[in-house]
C-alpha positions as CSV (number, residue, x, y, z in Angstrom):
1,M,128.8,63.2,84.7
2,P,130.4,60.1,83.1
3,I,129.8,59.4,79.4
4,G,126.6,57.4,78.9
5,A,125.2,58.3,82.4
6,A,121.6,59.3,82.5
7,K,120.8,62.9,83.2
8,P,118.9,63.4,86.4
9,P,115.2,64.4,85.8
10,A,114.6,68.1,85.4
11,A,113.1,70.1,88.3
12,K,109.4,70.5,87.7
13,I,106.7,72.8,89.3
14,I,103.6,70.6,89.7
15,E,101.3,73.1,91.4
16,V,101.2,76.7,92.6
17,R,98.2,77.9,94.7
18,V,97.2,80.8,96.8
19,T,94.9,80.8,99.8
20,A,92.7,83.6,98.5
21,L,91.7,84.6,94.9
22,E,90.8,88.1,95.9
23,I,93.0,90.1,98.4
24,K,92.5,93.5,99.9
25,R,95.6,95.7,100.2
26,G,97.7,94.5,103.1
27,D,95.9,91.2,103.7
28,A,98.0,88.1,104.4
29,V,97.9,85.4,101.8
30,S,100.0,82.2,101.4
31,I,101.6,81.2,98.1
32,C,102.1,77.4,98.2
33,Y,103.9,75.1,95.7
34,K,104.4,71.5,95.0
35,V,107.6,70.5,93.0
36,S,109.5,67.4,92.0
37,N,113.2,66.8,91.4
38,S,114.1,70.1,92.9
39,S,116.7,71.0,95.6
40,T,115.8,74.7,95.6
41,V,112.6,76.7,95.2
42,R,112.4,80.4,95.2
43,I,109.5,82.8,95.2
44,D,110.2,86.4,93.9
45,P,109.6,88.9,95.3
46,P,110.7,87.1,98.5
47,T,108.0,85.9,101.0
48,K,108.0,85.3,104.7
49,P,108.4,81.6,105.7
50,S,105.2,79.9,106.7
51,E,105.3,78.2,110.1
52,R,102.6,75.8,109.1
53,D,103.9,74.6,105.8
54,P,107.5,74.7,104.5
55,N,106.2,74.7,100.9
56,C,104.4,78.0,101.4
57,G,105.4,81.7,101.7
58,I,103.3,84.4,103.2
59,V,102.9,87.8,101.6
60,N,101.1,91.1,102.4
61,P,100.9,92.9,99.1
62,Q,100.3,96.6,99.2
63,R,99.6,96.8,95.5
64,T,99.1,94.5,92.5
65,T,102.1,92.2,92.6
66,T,103.2,89.4,90.3
67,Y,105.0,86.6,92.1
68,T,107.3,84.1,90.3
69,V,108.0,80.6,91.5
70,T,111.3,79.1,90.3
71,A,112.4,75.5,91.0
72,T,116.0,74.3,90.3
73,G,117.5,70.8,90.6
């Protein structure tokens, strides 16, 4: 980046939502996100892609699981 050039804005996670607040073991649920200034978004552990929405991943947790959404610029 040239001296004096402005840094690009940092990646920002604006929203993370799930399609159900309570899930029974093995039920499918979507984890969806809204980001800005991001070229890559990752959900860990990995999810299956949603055919309906490219900003969602589908999970079928078999036990209590914590998912992390990471956005990078």
